[in-house]
C-alpha positions as CSV (number, residue, x, y, z in Angstrom):
1,M,-22.9,4.3,25.7
2,I,-20.1,5.1,23.9
3,Y,-17.5,2.7,26.2
4,N,-17.9,0.3,28.7
5,P,-16.8,1.9,32.2
6,D,-16.2,-1.7,33.6
7,T,-13.5,-2.6,31.2
8,E,-12.7,0.9,29.3
9,R,-11.9,4.4,30.1
10,L,-12.4,7.8,28.3
11,D,-9.8,9.9,28.1
12,A,-9.3,13.4,26.6
13,I,-5.6,13.6,25.2
14,N,-5.7,17.1,23.5
15,E,-8.1,19.9,22.7
16,N,-9.3,17.9,19.8
17,L,-9.1,14.1,20.5
18,S,-10.7,11.7,23.1
19,L,-9.9,8.2,23.3
20,I,-11.6,5.0,24.5
21,Q,-8.7,3.0,25.9
22,Y,-9.1,-0.8,27.1
23,K,-8.0,-0.8,30.8
24,E,-6.1,-4.0,30.3
25,G,-4.3,-3.2,27.4
26,L,-1.8,-0.8,26.2
27,T,-2.4,2.8,26.8
28,F,-1.6,6.1,25.2
29,G,2.1,7.1,26.0
30,T,4.9,9.3,24.7
31,D,6.0,6.4,22.1
32,S,2.8,6.8,20.3
33,Y,2.7,10.6,20.2
34,L,6.1,11.0,19.1
35,L,5.8,8.3,16.1
36,A,2.6,10.6,15.0
37,A,4.6,13.5,15.1
38,F,7.6,12.2,13.3
39,T,5.5,11.2,10.4
40,R,6.0,13.2,7.1
41,F,3.3,15.7,6.3
42,Q,1.7,14.5,3.1
43,K,-1.9,16.2,3.0
44,A,-3.3,14.4,0.1
45,G,-1.2,11.2,1.0
46,I,-2.7,7.8,2.1
47,G,-1.3,6.2,4.7
48,V,-1.3,2.7,6.6
49,E,-0.5,2.0,10.1
50,L,0.6,-1.6,10.9
51,G,-0.8,-2.8,14.3
52,G,-3.3,-0.1,15.2
53,G,-4.2,-0.9,18.9
54,T,-6.4,2.0,19.9
55,G,-6.1,3.7,16.7
56,V,-4.4,6.8,18.5
57,V,-1.4,7.4,15.9
58,S,-3.7,7.4,13.1
59,L,-6.3,9.7,14.7
60,L,-3.4,12.2,15.7
61,A,-2.1,12.1,12.2
62,A,-5.4,12.5,10.7
63,S,-6.8,15.2,12.9
64,R,-3.4,17.3,12.3
65,N,-3.7,16.8,8.4
66,R,-0.6,14.8,8.0
67,L,-2.5,12.3,5.7
68,E,-5.7,12.4,3.9
69,K,-7.1,9.0,4.7
70,I,-5.3,6.0,6.8
71,H,-6.0,2.4,6.6
72,C,-5.3,0.9,10.4
73,A,-4.4,-2.8,10.3
74,E,-5.2,-4.5,13.4
75,I,-5.0,-8.4,14.3
76,Q,-7.2,-8.4,17.5
77,P,-10.8,-8.2,16.9
78,Y,-11.5,-6.0,20.0
79,F,-9.0,-3.3,19.0
80,A,-10.2,-3.7,15.2
81,D,-13.6,-2.5,16.6
82,L,-12.1,0.0,19.1
83,I,-10.2,1.9,16.3
84,R,-13.8,2.0,14.5
85,R,-15.4,3.3,17.8
86,N,-12.6,6.0,18.2
87,A,-12.8,7.2,14.8
88,E,-16.4,7.5,15.1
89,L,-16.2,9.2,18.4
90,N,-13.6,11.7,16.8
91,C,-15.8,12.3,13.4
92,L,-12.9,10.6,11.7
93,T,-14.9,7.7,10.0
94,E,-14.0,8.8,6.7
95,R,-10.3,9.4,7.3
96,V,-9.4,6.7,9.6
97,L,-10.3,3.1,8.2
98,P,-9.9,-0.1,10.8
99,H,-9.1,-3.6,8.9
100,L,-8.9,-6.9,10.8
101,T,-5.9,-8.4,9.3
102,D,-2.6,-10.0,9.9
103,V,0.3,-7.6,8.9
104,R,2.1,-10.4,7.1
105,D,-0.9,-10.8,4.6
106,L,-1.2,-7.3,3.4
107,T,-0.7,-6.1,-0.2
108,P,-1.6,-3.1,-2.0
109,E,-4.6,-5.0,-3.4
110,T,-5.8,-5.1,0.4
111,F,-6.6,-1.1,0.2
112,G,-7.0,-0.9,-3.5
113,C,-4.0,1.6,-3.8
114,E,-0.2,1.8,-2.9
115,A,0.8,4.0,0.4
116,H,2.5,7.2,0.5
117,A,3.5,6.7,4.1
118,V,3.4,3.6,6.6
119,F,4.1,3.9,10.1
120,S,4.1,1.4,12.8
121,N,4.9,1.2,16.9
122,P,5.4,-2.6,16.6
123,P,5.8,-5.2,19.2
124,Y,9.2,-4.7,21.0
125,M,9.7,-7.9,22.5
126,K,10.6,-11.2,21.1
127,P,8.3,-14.3,22.2
128,G,9.3,-15.6,25.6
129,S,11.6,-12.4,26.6
130,G,11.0,-10.6,30.0
131,K,8.0,-11.4,32.1
132,D,4.5,-12.1,30.8
133,N,1.6,-9.8,31.0
134,A,-1.5,-10.8,32.9
135,S,-3.6,-9.7,29.9
136,P,-3.2,-11.6,26.7
137,E,-4.0,-8.6,24.8
138,M,-0.8,-6.8,26.5
139,N,1.4,-9.7,25.3
140,T,0.4,-9.6,21.6
141,A,0.8,-5.6,21.8
142,R,4.3,-6.1,23.4
143,R,5.6,-9.2,21.8
144,E,6.5,-10.5,18.2
145,E,3.7,-13.1,18.3
146,N,2.3,-12.2,15.1
147,G,5.0,-11.0,13.3
148,T,8.8,-9.8,13.6
149,I,10.2,-6.4,12.7
150,F,11.5,-8.0,9.6
151,D,7.7,-8.8,8.8
152,F,6.7,-5.4,9.8
153,A,9.3,-3.9,7.3
154,S,8.3,-6.4,4.6
155,A,4.7,-5.5,4.8
156,A,5.9,-1.7,4.5
157,R,7.8,-2.4,1.4
158,R,4.9,-4.4,-0.2
159,L,2.6,-1.4,0.6
160,L,4.7,1.7,-0.4
161,R,5.0,3.4,-3.6
162,H,8.5,4.1,-4.9
163,G,9.7,6.9,-2.7
164,G,7.3,6.5,0.2
165,Y,8.3,6.6,3.7
166,F,8.2,3.8,6.6
167,T,8.3,5.5,9.9
168,V,8.6,3.3,13.3
169,V,9.2,3.7,17.0
170,Y,11.4,1.0,18.3
171,R,13.6,0.0,21.3
172,P,17.3,1.1,21.1
173,D,18.7,-2.0,22.2
174,R,17.1,-3.5,19.0
175,L,18.3,-1.0,16.5
176,A,20.5,-3.0,14.7
177,E,17.7,-5.6,13.9
178,L,15.6,-2.7,12.9
179,L,18.2,-1.1,10.3
180,H,18.9,-4.4,9.0
181,A,15.1,-5.3,8.3
182,M,14.6,-1.7,6.7
183,R,17.6,-2.2,4.5
184,E,16.9,-5.9,3.5
185,N,13.4,-4.6,2.4
186,R,14.8,-1.6,0.3
187,L,13.6,0.9,3.1
188,E,16.8,2.9,3.3
189,P,17.2,4.4,6.7
190,K,17.2,8.3,6.1
191,R,16.5,10.0,9.4
192,L,16.9,8.7,13.1
193,V,16.2,10.3,16.4
194,M,17.3,9.1,19.9
195,V,15.1,9.8,22.6
196,Y,16.2,10.0,26.4
197,P,14.0,10.2,29.6
198,S,16.9,12.4,30.8
199,V,20.3,13.8,30.3
200,S,21.8,11.2,33.0
201,D,19.7,8.2,31.3
202,K,20.5,6.1,28.7
203,P,18.1,6.3,25.4
204,C,14.7,4.6,25.9
205,L,13.1,5.0,22.4
206,V,14.4,5.3,18.8
207,L,12.5,6.9,15.9
208,A,13.7,5.9,12.4
209,E,12.4,6.8,8.9
210,G,13.2,4.9,5.8
211,K,12.5,5.8,2.1
212,K,11.5,3.0,-0.4
213,G,14.2,2.6,-3.2
214,A,16.3,5.6,-1.8
215,S,20.3,5.8,-2.0
216,A,22.2,5.5,1.1
217,G,22.5,8.3,3.5
218,M,21.2,8.6,7.1
219,V,21.0,11.9,9.1
220,V,20.9,11.7,12.9
221,S,19.4,14.4,14.7
222,R,20.5,15.7,18.2
223,P,19.1,14.0,21.1
224,L,15.4,14.4,22.3
225,V,15.4,14.5,26.0
226,I,12.1,14.4,27.6
227,Y,12.3,15.6,31.0
228,Y,14.6,18.0,32.8
229,D,14.1,15.8,35.9
230,K,12.1,12.4,36.0
231,A,11.3,13.1,39.5
232,S,9.6,16.4,39.0
233,G,8.1,15.5,35.8
234,L,9.0,18.8,33.9
235,Y,9.5,18.7,30.1
236,T,12.4,20.2,28.4
237,D,11.9,23.0,26.1
238,D,12.4,20.5,23.2
239,M,9.5,18.3,24.4
240,N,7.2,21.1,25.1
241,R,8.2,22.4,21.5
242,V,7.3,18.7,20.0
243,Y,3.7,19.1,21.8
244,D,3.2,22.6,20.5
245,E,4.2,22.0,16.8
246,F,3.3,18.4,16.6
247,S,6.8,17.9,14.9
248,L,10.3,16.9,15.3
249,E,11.8,18.9,12.5
250,F,13.5,21.3,14.5
251,L,15.7,18.6,15.7
252,F,17.5,18.3,12.3
């Protein structure tokens, strides 16, 4: 049996990938897909994902040949093994490699090389903020119990080669903290996308990319609006294009 139906579910997320997901944990969503689609194309590059969860971002990037090999760092033993199983399920065991580790301990020696790209969908919430989740796994994924955004940016700085890219999806209300963490770690912010549920809503996500050792100068794209109308669930032409092209380059 490839998954336990009592605690897990098996979902087809596109025509190429299937995903085992923990019912009590975070499941695949728009933020993960947008992060994978925003990651730069570096076919022969080495990538590192900080906080892999199910491994879906790494699996998407690998299956679309964004990177040749991706090391997936995850602090929760169950999810580190889930990444392994999902890589095996999708015949990507040679390209998506799970590591049970704390991002605060990572160095290039962990993987035997410097990375061309580091990407992350990190915890968005500070410890003690908001309502606790019933699942401890969900709390770990949502809250900065094992590292702040500054810790994640510091890990990216250590792991990246000069000129490498750090890509992250985060909450707009913490954008100032994100950009500060990137700059303090010599990951100069270069591109930014604000994501809106609909034209009448405030932004719900921000995608940011920093380049290690780069000079100042950031380009902000036009807004990405997900739905024409949230009630109907109809995607905008831009969002359909993101899904069709697996890219946000057209926004710039």
